[in-house]
C-alpha positions in Angstrom: -103.4 -66.7 51.2 -106.6 -65.2 52.4 -109.2 -66.7 54.8 -110.4 -70.3 54.7 -113.2 -71.0 52.2 -116.4 -72.3 53.8 -118.6 -74.6 51.6 -121.9 -76.4 52.1 -122.2 -80.1 51.3 -123.4 -79.4 47.7 -120.5 -77.1 47.0 -118.1 -79.5 48.5 -119.5 -82.3 46.3 -119.2 -80.2 43.2 -115.6 -79.5 44.0 -114.8 -83.2 44.5 -116.4 -83.9 41.1 -114.3 -81.2 39.4 -111.1 -82.3 41.1 -111.6 -85.9 40.1 -112.1 -85.0 36.4 -109.1 -82.6 36.0 -105.4 -83.5 36.3 -101.9 -82.2 35.3 -101.7 -84.5 32.2 -104.6 -82.7 30.5 -104.0 -79.7 28.3 -105.3 -76.4 29.7 -108.1 -76.0 27.2 -109.6 -79.3 28.2 -109.2 -78.5 31.9 -111.1 -75.2 31.5 -113.8 -76.9 29.4 -114.4 -79.4 32.3 -114.4 -76.6 34.9 -116.8 -74.4 33.1 -119.2 -77.2 32.0 -119.5 -78.2 35.7 -119.8 -74.7 37.1 -122.2 -73.2 34.7 -125.3 -75.1 35.8 -124.7 -74.2 39.4 -123.9 -70.5 38.9 -126.4 -70.1 36.0 -123.4 -69.0 33.9 -123.9 -67.5 30.4 -120.2 -67.2 29.4 -116.8 -67.3 31.0 -113.1 -66.7 30.3 -109.8 -67.7 31.8 -106.8 -65.4 31.1 -103.5 -67.2 31.6 -100.0 -65.6 31.3 -97.5 -67.8 29.4 -94.0 -68.4 30.6 -92.8 -65.2 28.8 -95.7 -63.2 30.2 -97.9 -63.1 27.1 -101.6 -63.3 27.6 -103.8 -66.2 26.4 -107.6 -66.4 26.7 -109.8 -69.4 27.0 -113.5 -68.7 26.6 -116.6 -70.9 27.2 -120.2 -70.2 26.5 -123.3 -72.4 26.4 -123.6 -71.8 22.7 -120.0 -71.8 21.4 -118.4 -74.3 23.8 -114.7 -73.8 24.5 -112.6 -71.4 22.4 -109.0 -70.1 22.5 -107.9 -66.6 21.6 -104.4 -65.0 21.7 -104.5 -61.2 21.4 -103.5 -60.2 17.8 -104.4 -57.8 15.0 -105.8 -60.4 12.6 -108.2 -62.8 14.3 -110.9 -61.0 16.3 -111.8 -62.0 19.8 -115.2 -63.8 20.0 -117.9 -61.3 21.1 -118.9 -63.3 24.2 -115.3 -63.3 25.4 -114.7 -59.6 24.6 -117.7 -58.6 26.7 -116.1 -60.0 29.8 -112.5 -58.9 28.9 -113.7 -55.3 28.4 -115.7 -55.3 31.7 -112.7 -56.6 33.7 -110.4 -54.1 32.0 -112.7 -51.2 33.1 -112.7 -52.3 36.8 -110.7 -50.1 39.0 -107.1 -51.0 40.0 -108.1 -51.0 43.6 -110.9 -53.5 43.0 -108.7 -55.7 40.9 -106.1 -55.8 43.7 -108.4 -58.1 45.5 -108.1 -61.8 44.7 -111.8 -62.5 44.5 -114.8 -60.3 44.0 -118.2 -59.9 42.4 -119.2 -57.0 40.1 -122.6 -56.8 38.6 -123.3 -60.2 37.0 -119.6 -61.2 37.0 -117.6 -63.5 39.4 -113.9 -62.8 39.3 -111.1 -64.9 40.9 -107.3 -64.7 40.5 -105.5 -67.8 39.5 -102.6 -67.7 41.9 -100.3 -70.0 43.8 -98.4 -68.9 46.9 -95.8 -67.0 44.9 -97.1 -66.8 41.3 -100.1 -65.1 39.7 -101.0 -67.0 36.5 -104.1 -64.9 35.5 -107.7 -64.8 36.4 -111.1 -66.6 35.8 -114.4 -64.7 35.3 -117.9 -65.9 34.7 -120.9 -63.8 33.5 -124.0 -65.1 35.2 -127.7 -64.5 35.7 -128.5 -62.1 38.6 -129.0 -63.9 41.9 -131.1 -62.1 44.6 -130.2 -64.4 47.4 -127.0 -63.2 49.1 -126.3 -66.6 50.7 -126.5 -68.1 47.2 -124.0 -65.5 46.1 -121.6 -66.3 48.9 -121.9 -70.1 48.2 -121.2 -69.7 44.5 -118.2 -67.3 45.1 -116.8 -69.9 47.6 -117.0 -72.6 45.0 -115.5 -70.3 42.4 -112.6 -69.3 44.6 -111.8 -72.9 45.5 -111.8 -73.9 41.8 -109.4 -71.0 40.9 -107.0 -72.2 43.6 -107.1 -75.8 42.3 -106.4 -74.6 38.8 -103.3 -72.7 40.1 -102.1 -75.8 41.8 -102.5 -77.8 38.6 -100.7 -75.2 36.5 -97.8 -75.2 39.1 -97.5 -78.9 38.8 -97.9 -79.0 35.0 -95.1 -76.5 34.4 -92.8 -78.3 36.8 -93.6 -81.6 35.1 -93.2 -80.1 31.6 -89.8 -78.7 32.6 -88.7 -82.0 34.1 -89.9 -84.0 31.1 -88.2 -81.5 28.7 -84.9 -81.7 30.5 -85.1 -85.5 30.5 -85.9 -85.6 26.8 -83.0 -83.2 25.9 -80.6 -85.3 28.0 -81.6 -88.5 26.3 -81.5 -86.9 22.8 -78.1 -85.4 23.5 -76.8 -88.7 24.5 -78.2 -90.5 21.5 -77.1 -87.9 19.0 -73.6 -87.5 20.5 -73.1 -91.2 20.0 -74.5 -91.0 16.4 -72.3 -88.0 15.6 -69.2 -89.8 17.0 -70.0 -92.9 14.9 -70.2 -90.8 11.7 -66.6 -89.6 12.0 -64.8 -92.8 10.9 -67.0 -93.6 7.9 -66.7 -90.0 6.6 -62.9 -90.2 7.1 -62.7 -93.5 5.3 -64.7 -92.3 2.3 -62.6 -89.2 2.1 -59.4 -91.2 2.1 -60.5 -93.6 -0.6 -61.8 -90.7 -2.8 -58.4 -89.0 -2.5 -56.7 -92.3 -3.4 -58.9 -92.7 -6.5 -58.1 -89.2 -7.6 -54.3 -89.8 -7.1 -54.3 -93.0 -9.1 -56.6 -91.9 -11.9 -55.3 -90.2 -15.0 -58.9 -89.3 -16.2 -59.5 -85.6 -15.7 -63.3 -86.2 -15.4 -62.8 -88.7 -12.5 -60.4 -86.2 -10.8 -63.1 -83.5 -11.2 -65.8 -85.7 -9.7 -63.6 -86.7 -6.9 -63.0 -83.1 -6.1 -66.8 -82.5 -5.9 -67.2 -85.5 -3.6 -64.4 -84.3 -1.3 -66.0 -80.8 -1.1 -69.3 -82.4 -0.2 -67.6 -84.6 2.4 -65.9 -81.5 3.9 -69.3 -79.8 4.3 -70.7 -83.0 6.0 -67.7 -83.1 8.4 -68.3 -79.4 9.2 -72.0 -80.0 9.8 -71.2 -83.0 12.0 -68.7 -80.9 13.9 -71.3 -78.1 14.5 -73.8 -80.8 15.5 -71.4 -82.0 18.2 -70.8 -78.4 19.3 -74.6 -77.9 19.8 -75.0 -81.2 21.7 -72.0 -80.5 23.9 -72.5 -76.8 24.3 -69.0 -76.2 22.9 -67.8 -73.0 21.2 -67.6 -72.8 17.4 -64.5 -72.4 15.4 -64.8 -69.2 13.3 -62.7 -68.2 10.3 -63.2 -64.4 10.4 -62.5 -61.9 7.6 -63.9 -58.5 6.7 -67.0 -59.2 4.6 -69.8 -57.2 3.0 -73.1 -58.1 4.6 -74.9 -57.2 1.3 -72.8 -59.6 -0.7 -73.4 -62.4 1.9 -77.1 -61.9 2.1 -77.6 -61.3 -1.7 -75.7 -64.6 -2.5 -78.0 -66.5 -0.2 -81.1 -64.9 -1.8 -79.9 -65.5 -5.3 -79.5 -69.2 -4.6 -82.9 -69.5 -3.1 -85.0 -67.1 -5.1 -85.7 -69.4 -8.0 -87.3 -72.1 -5.8 -89.0 -69.5 -3.6 -90.5 -67.6 -6.6 -91.8 -70.9 -8.0 -93.7 -71.4 -4.7 -95.1 -67.9 -4.6 -92.7 -66.4 -2.1 -91.2 -63.0 -2.9 -87.9 -62.0 -1.3 -86.8 -58.3 -1.2 -83.6 -56.7 0.1 -83.4 -53.1 1.4 -79.8 -52.3 2.5 -76.7 -50.5 1.4 -73.7 -52.3 0.0 -71.2 -50.6 2.3 -71.9 -52.3 5.6 -68.9 -54.4 6.6 -68.6 -56.9 9.5 -65.7 -59.1 10.6 -67.2 -62.5 10.5 -67.1 -66.1 9.2 -68.9 -65.7 5.8 -69.9 -69.4 5.6 -71.3 -69.4 9.1 -73.4 -66.3 8.4 -74.7 -67.9 5.2 -75.8 -70.8 7.4 -77.7 -68.4 9.7 -79.5 -66.6 6.9 -80.4 -69.8 5.1 -81.9 -71.2 8.3 -84.0 -68.1 9.0 -85.2 -67.9 5.3 -86.1 -71.5 5.3 -88.2 -71.0 8.4 -89.9 -68.0 6.8 -90.8 -70.0 3.7 -92.2 -72.8 5.9 -94.5 -70.2 7.4 -95.8 -69.2 3.9 -97.4 -72.4 2.5 -99.7 -70.3 0.3 -97.0 -67.8 -0.7 -96.3 -64.3 0.7 -93.4 -61.9 1.3 -90.0 -62.0 3.0 -88.3 -58.7 3.5 -84.7 -58.2 4.5 -83.6 -54.8 5.8 -80.2 -53.8 7.2 -79.0 -50.6 8.8 -76.1 -49.7 11.0 -75.9 -47.8 14.3 -72.8 -46.6 16.1 -71.2 -50.1 16.6 -73.6 -52.7 15.1 -75.2 -53.8 11.9 -78.9 -54.5 12.5 -80.4 -57.0 10.2 -84.2 -57.7 10.2 -85.7 -60.6 8.3 -89.5 -60.5 8.4 -92.2 -62.6 6.8 -96.0 -62.3 6.3 -96.6 -65.8 7.5 -98.8 -67.5 10.1 -96.7 -66.4 13.1 -95.6 -68.3 16.2 -98.1 -69.1 19.1 -97.0 -67.4 22.3 -96.9 -70.7 24.1 -94.0 -71.7 21.9 -92.1 -68.4 21.7 -89.8 -69.2 24.6 -88.7 -72.5 22.9 -87.9 -71.3 19.4 -84.1 -71.3 19.9 -84.1 -74.5 22.0 -82.9 -77.8 20.3 -85.4 -80.0 18.6 -88.2 -77.4 18.4 -89.9 -78.2 15.0 -93.2 -76.2 15.1 -94.6 -75.8 11.6 -91.7 -77.6 9.9 -91.8 -80.8 8.0 -88.9 -83.3 8.1 -86.8 -81.0 10.3 -84.5 -81.8 13.2 -85.2 -78.6 15.0 -81.5 -77.5 15.2 -81.4 -74.7 12.7 -82.2 -71.8 15.0 -80.2 -73.3 17.8 -77.1 -73.3 15.6 -78.0 -69.9 14.3 -78.1 -68.4 17.8 -74.7 -70.1 18.6 -73.1 -68.6 15.5 -74.4 -65.1 16.1 -73.4 -65.2 19.8 -69.9 -66.5 19.0 -69.6 -63.4 16.7 -70.4 -61.2 19.7 -73.9 -60.4 18.4 -77.5 -61.1 19.4 -80.5 -62.6 17.7 -84.2 -62.2 18.8 -87.6 -62.2 17.2 -91.1 -60.9 17.5 -94.2 -62.6 16.1 -98.0 -62.2 15.9 -100.4 -65.0 14.9 -101.7 -64.4 11.4 -99.5 -61.5 10.8 -95.9 -62.8 10.6 -92.6 -63.1 12.3 -89.5 -60.9 12.3 -86.0 -61.9 13.3 -83.6 -59.2 14.3 -79.8 -59.8 14.4 -77.2 -57.4 15.8 -73.6 -57.9 14.6 -70.6 -55.8 15.5 -69.4 -53.7 12.7 -65.8 -54.1 11.3 -63.5 -51.9 13.3 -62.8 -49.3 10.5 -66.6 -49.3 9.7 -67.4 -48.5 13.3 -64.9 -45.7 13.4 -66.4 -43.8 10.5 
């Protein structure tokens, strides 16, 4: 770190006030609101921004002005950046690389300070202020500004460490509870299955035999779901029943079963792919993957919209893209989408669908990823190895 910051008594008192009012249990937006509201009267601030990089290095901006208060903006093509924020962002972007290599500096009417811990740069803080002719006042304000930026870095360090610890504790507890629940379900399911088979054997009524068969099929599906549930909880590998299948047939079957309900809710599904793409895979497991992604897409389209499915092949893979025109996923949540129990934007969901989907795709030797933009939509991309004879063509 650079040289020690020197502050007068008023500056020190302001810092004490700010430090007492912010803590790691507050969300970042509230922290920056407190910081700016305390700093502005001292530095004669007009507007300010904080740019923070999320865990996956995406930029988020928090802005504050005397007129608008605190606002949040994530760079995207749909929602424009507020003018008061854009003025500062543009000015900072135009500053030379050499100047920005310094942790703290003043350019005309703007204070700039990196938000950095010893080994991690989180972003920067900048305030547009009224010109101050007194150089000593400049120095005092910059000293306060630098000290606040350092404290914010300390808080972000601690917040992320705490969030990670709390998340791991939560996952551990949920895994333990759900593992017990899943284990306890095995005996009742087996018991019901046994008695239904007994009823079917003893009955001479064809209708009863038919209904028993339907019940047994449903119980088999429940047992498979419960088995997959345990696999996710215990990080176990899945059992795959592979055969050479047509991707078009698999995807089209899913869409035909969902299209009636989706059309009723104003969601249009389109498929753009050839019928000759073959993969060696577990058909039922892939159906589960496509259903999960399509359900998520529909959840992102509460007012209707489009879901497009495209598939092509390269030298060794089939590449499937499923995109929607929905509300998108905030960057702060993008690194958690495939984690268990992530339920952003979903009602009455356990948050295991995409976790299971990733497990299934990876067990097939493939990959699944996504890109998303707020207000524009989300696209999931799946790579699956082609069937051997298909790859050799």
